[in-house]
Backbone as CSV, one residue per row, in Angstrom:
resi,resn,N_x,N_y,N_z,CA_x,CA_y,CA_z,C_x,C_y,C_z
1,MET,12.804,5.300,30.966,11.486,5.252,31.139,10.747,5.831,30.100
2,SER,9.591,5.103,29.564,8.973,5.265,28.078,7.594,6.300,28.451
3,ARG,7.369,7.041,27.299,6.881,7.966,27.231,5.310,7.731,27.761
4,LYS,4.495,8.717,28.262,3.073,8.441,28.876,1.856,8.476,27.152
5,LEU,1.674,7.730,27.095,0.437,7.043,26.240,-0.897,6.330,26.828
6,GLU,-1.848,7.313,26.883,-3.028,6.430,27.044,-4.175,7.311,26.966
7,GLY,-5.011,6.528,27.181,-6.883,7.259,26.030,-6.841,7.167,24.767
8,ALA,-7.358,8.426,24.098,-7.414,8.217,22.876,-6.125,8.050,22.038
9,ALA,-6.406,7.467,21.122,-4.543,7.079,20.188,-5.253,6.485,18.647
10,LYS,-4.123,6.652,17.655,-4.445,6.072,16.419,-3.624,4.818,16.385
11,ARG,-4.028,3.786,15.609,-3.018,2.430,15.275,-3.028,2.905,13.782
12,LEU,-2.077,2.388,13.343,-1.343,2.669,12.080,-0.983,0.830,11.698
13,SER,-1.315,0.682,10.541,-1.404,-0.570,10.201,-0.802,-0.765,8.259
14,ALA,-0.112,-1.576,8.100,0.408,-1.667,7.086,0.586,-3.193,6.789
15,TYR,0.296,-3.596,5.622,-0.028,-5.100,5.038,0.698,-4.934,4.249
16,VAL,2.189,-5.753,4.163,2.803,-5.630,3.289,3.269,-6.871,2.992
17,GLY,4.148,-7.774,1.736,4.259,-9.194,1.625,5.771,-9.537,2.051
18,GLU,5.935,-10.472,2.577,7.115,-11.001,2.989,8.353,-10.899,2.645
19,ASP,8.226,-10.819,1.327,9.313,-10.819,0.275,9.808,-9.547,-0.172
20,GLU,8.868,-8.677,0.173,9.120,-6.929,-0.472,10.261,-6.757,0.110
21,ALA,11.514,-6.021,-0.654,12.247,-5.092,0.007,12.467,-3.534,-0.030
22,TYR,12.838,-2.857,0.997,13.112,-1.682,0.465,14.601,-1.216,1.198
23,ASN,15.480,-0.457,-0.088,16.674,-0.421,0.355,17.295,-1.349,0.698
24,GLY,17.387,-2.456,0.577,18.280,-3.641,0.937,17.724,-4.504,1.759
25,LYS,16.499,-3.986,2.593,16.357,-5.036,3.617,14.865,-5.170,3.617
26,SER,14.288,-6.159,4.278,12.843,-6.336,3.996,11.903,-5.126,4.464
27,LEU,11.047,-4.671,3.645,10.186,-3.463,3.708,9.316,-3.979,5.438
28,TYR,9.062,-4.861,5.562,7.922,-4.786,7.206,9.449,-4.613,7.921
29,GLN,10.814,-4.684,7.797,11.792,-4.343,9.350,12.349,-2.841,8.809
30,ALA,12.128,-2.011,7.638,12.515,-0.819,7.336,11.414,-0.150,7.716
31,LEU,10.178,-0.784,7.841,8.665,0.113,8.231,9.088,0.556,9.949
32,VAL,9.211,-0.865,10.684,9.517,-0.933,12.042,10.960,0.171,12.435
33,GLU,11.869,0.069,11.604,12.868,1.573,11.794,12.225,2.626,11.851
34,GLN,11.260,2.812,10.821,11.129,4.607,10.556,10.351,4.370,11.648
35,ALA,9.381,3.747,12.453,8.668,3.984,13.681,9.406,4.319,14.614
36,ARG,10.445,3.558,14.846,11.469,4.075,15.698,11.858,5.443,15.601
37,ILE,12.750,5.833,14.357,13.349,7.059,13.881,12.008,8.514,14.424
38,GLN,10.682,8.228,14.033,10.094,8.850,14.170,9.629,9.261,15.546
39,GLY,10.530,8.312,16.660,9.918,8.696,17.868,8.456,7.550,18.309
40,CYS,8.191,6.901,17.943,6.784,6.252,17.924,7.520,5.305,19.637
41,SER,5.966,4.953,20.121,6.292,4.160,21.256,6.343,3.080,21.516
42,GLY,6.275,2.594,19.827,6.746,0.944,19.754,5.859,0.638,18.638
43,ALA,6.536,-0.702,18.044,5.962,-0.995,16.788,6.075,-2.880,16.612
44,THR,5.433,-3.156,16.062,5.115,-4.887,16.149,4.952,-5.609,14.538
45,ALA,5.731,-6.250,14.031,5.348,-6.870,12.981,5.080,-8.150,12.880
46,LEU,4.091,-8.567,12.310,3.156,-10.008,12.390,2.970,-10.619,11.232
47,ARG,4.193,-11.953,11.124,3.903,-12.648,9.993,2.227,-13.564,10.127
48,GLY,2.036,-13.420,8.707,0.634,-14.350,8.804,1.040,-15.616,7.669
49,MET,0.412,-16.924,8.192,0.606,-17.873,7.598,0.016,-17.908,6.159
50,VAL,-0.795,-17.225,5.839,-1.056,-17.364,4.457,-2.287,-16.292,4.125
51,GLY,-2.083,-15.477,3.095,-3.219,-14.556,2.809,-3.135,-14.118,1.502
52,PHE,-4.012,-13.327,0.765,-3.727,-12.980,-0.498,-4.361,-11.425,-0.730
53,GLY,-3.931,-10.541,-1.158,-4.144,-9.005,-1.617,-4.403,-8.653,-2.917
54,ALA,-4.740,-7.421,-3.210,-5.041,-6.737,-4.769,-3.677,-7.349,-5.480
55,SER,-2.090,-7.468,-5.097,-1.439,-7.910,-6.576,-0.505,-9.465,-5.765
56,SER,-1.435,-10.002,-4.922,-0.664,-11.611,-4.784,-0.597,-12.456,-5.613
57,ARG,0.601,-13.223,-5.683,1.348,-13.991,-6.588,0.559,-15.328,-6.001
58,GLU,-0.220,-16.257,-6.935,-0.802,-17.252,-6.244,-0.144,-18.289,-6.657
59,VAL,0.028,-19.658,-5.594,0.271,-21.123,-6.126,-1.239,-21.937,-5.976
60,GLU,-1.680,-23.211,-6.496,-2.096,-24.057,-6.276,-1.429,-25.074,-5.161
61,LYS,-2.046,-25.140,-4.053,-1.404,-26.768,-3.250,-2.371,-27.015,-2.373
62,HIS,-2.580,-28.369,-2.354,-3.710,-29.008,-1.634,-4.908,-28.281,-1.949
63,GLY,-5.426,-28.085,-3.084,-6.911,-27.384,-3.690,-6.823,-26.232,-3.209
64,LEU,-6.137,-25.709,-2.528,-6.272,-24.306,-1.906,-5.246,-23.008,-2.727
65,ARG,-5.573,-22.184,-2.983,-4.719,-20.893,-3.533,-4.435,-20.500,-2.315
66,MET,-2.912,-19.881,-2.539,-2.467,-19.414,-1.278,-1.124,-18.725,-2.557
67,SER,-0.803,-17.572,-1.632,-0.001,-16.819,-1.736,1.397,-17.148,-1.807
68,THR,2.383,-16.767,-2.600,3.778,-17.594,-2.783,4.705,-16.729,-1.310
69,ASP,4.340,-15.360,-1.266,5.453,-14.963,0.018,3.880,-14.430,1.017
70,CYS,4.356,-15.090,2.203,3.304,-14.722,3.310,3.017,-13.277,3.927
71,PRO,1.996,-12.792,3.915,1.497,-11.249,4.366,2.233,-11.098,5.392
72,VAL,2.604,-9.759,5.886,3.364,-9.287,7.461,2.066,-8.233,7.427
73,LEU,1.737,-7.936,8.714,0.799,-6.541,9.217,2.210,-5.983,10.343
74,VAL,2.320,-4.579,9.663,3.312,-3.726,10.766,2.244,-2.983,11.480
75,SER,1.916,-2.894,12.824,1.645,-1.875,13.648,1.912,-1.068,14.681
76,VAL,1.697,0.054,14.809,2.082,0.901,15.437,0.753,1.633,16.185
77,ILE,0.768,1.893,17.452,-0.124,2.671,18.273,0.627,4.000,18.585
78,ASP,-0.058,5.010,18.530,0.559,6.305,19.163,-0.303,7.459,19.061
79,ASP,-0.118,8.936,19.374,-0.789,9.710,19.292,-1.062,10.279,18.000
80,PRO,-2.208,10.627,17.830,-2.638,10.967,16.270,-1.701,11.972,15.366
81,VAL,-1.029,12.819,16.181,-0.110,13.721,15.167,0.848,12.719,15.081
82,ARG,1.538,11.885,15.398,2.692,11.157,15.314,2.058,10.070,14.326
83,ILE,1.386,9.446,14.737,0.523,8.385,13.461,0.674,8.926,12.214
84,THR,-0.535,10.153,12.169,-0.374,11.102,11.046,1.133,11.275,10.029
85,ALA,1.731,11.828,10.850,3.411,11.927,10.256,3.995,10.233,9.665
86,LEU,3.840,9.567,10.718,4.179,8.346,10.263,3.535,7.684,8.970
87,ALA,2.293,7.863,8.681,1.402,7.416,7.955,2.239,7.892,6.371
88,GLU,2.396,9.143,6.212,2.778,9.999,5.289,4.500,9.351,4.740
89,VAL,5.006,8.804,5.712,6.223,8.243,5.418,6.337,6.766,4.917
90,TRP,4.950,6.134,5.628,5.246,4.616,5.384,4.559,4.865,3.760
91,ALA,3.264,5.518,3.507,3.215,5.368,2.236,4.239,5.858,1.056
92,ALA,5.002,6.795,1.384,6.082,6.822,0.591,6.947,5.811,0.147
93,MET,7.062,4.997,1.335,8.215,3.936,1.434,7.339,2.226,0.396
94,LEU,5.771,2.353,0.488,5.280,1.248,0.061,5.127,0.919,-1.476
95,PRO,5.409,0.248,-2.051,5.219,-0.039,-3.654,3.688,-0.419,-3.764
96,ALA,3.554,-1.221,-2.914,2.340,-1.859,-3.127,1.818,-2.333,-1.593
97,GLY,0.487,-2.663,-1.362,0.101,-2.915,-0.141,-1.181,-2.189,0.654
98,LEU,-1.432,-2.145,1.708,-2.582,-1.490,2.253,-2.118,-0.937,3.356
99,ILE,-2.426,0.484,3.552,-2.167,1.040,5.112,-3.522,1.558,5.560
100,THR,-3.844,1.357,6.863,-4.773,1.834,7.503,-4.398,2.715,8.609
101,VAL,-5.485,3.163,9.545,-5.462,4.070,10.300,-7.040,4.000,11.063
102,GLU,-6.907,3.692,12.290,-7.990,3.255,12.740,-7.765,4.250,14.404
103,ASP,-9.097,4.409,14.951,-8.950,5.261,16.319,-8.971,3.924,17.056
104,VAL,-8.247,3.973,18.391,-7.807,2.981,19.459,-8.036,3.926,21.041
105,SER,-8.100,3.049,21.759,-8.068,3.599,23.517,-7.270,3.169,24.186
106,VAL,-6.327,3.843,24.288,-5.301,2.878,24.747,-5.362,2.616,26.634
107,VAL,-5.271,1.365,26.954,-5.688,1.252,28.188,-5.056,1.120,29.363
108,LEU,-3.378,0.686,28.689,-2.445,0.179,29.658,-0.761,0.377,28.853
109,TYR,-0.395,1.290,29.239,1.268,1.142,28.091,2.283,1.036,29.486
110,CYS,2.988,0.489,29.243,4.706,0.571,30.595,5.168,-0.731,30.113
111,GLY,6.382,-0.086,30.606,7.374,-0.791,30.080,7.916,-2.157,31.206
112,ASP,7.506,-1.913,32.414,7.776,-2.520,33.219,7.022,-2.270,34.431
113,GLU,6.561,-3.013,35.509,5.677,-3.173,36.881,6.084,-2.196,37.538
114,ASP,7.239,-1.310,37.487,7.845,-0.151,38.208,6.898,1.036,37.694
115,GLU,6.564,1.040,36.343,5.978,2.214,35.437,4.763,1.881,35.825
116,CYS,4.292,0.732,35.714,3.036,0.404,35.705,2.050,0.658,36.914
117,GLY,2.945,1.030,37.880,2.311,1.589,39.534,1.730,0.322,40.494
118,HIS,2.225,-1.267,39.595,2.016,-2.172,40.208,2.771,-2.825,41.188
119,LEU,2.499,-3.140,42.828,3.090,-3.518,44.014,4.011,-4.611,43.571
120,GLU,5.284,-4.806,43.700,6.317,-6.093,43.464,5.686,-7.155,44.271
121,GLY,5.631,-8.025,43.767,5.192,-9.774,44.931,3.644,-9.241,45.047
122,ALA,2.950,-8.430,44.231,1.407,-8.361,44.394,0.934,-9.190,43.264
């Protein structure tokens, strides 16, 4: 059974390069693993198709300037205390990138239909 999470919460997001590494593994994977270690409700890593940032390496292709390694967004939504603690850990792990914290409102968080209170077959 998952931990209860609803109402006011925070979203922690880290924007990193796909090719960045941390202790022998991809940085985005290390960030997700750290969220699990810290006891967060969940984490997601999304790969961007194209992007650029403060330290992007760019190449010319079809008249467009695009990064040579795609951006990855790692995001965690949890209670404010847990997000504040995780943000400090992530900040120490990032050699470069962007970390943001935003206020969010959780409407629904559950692992299966029974936890959500939905009736089976409804």
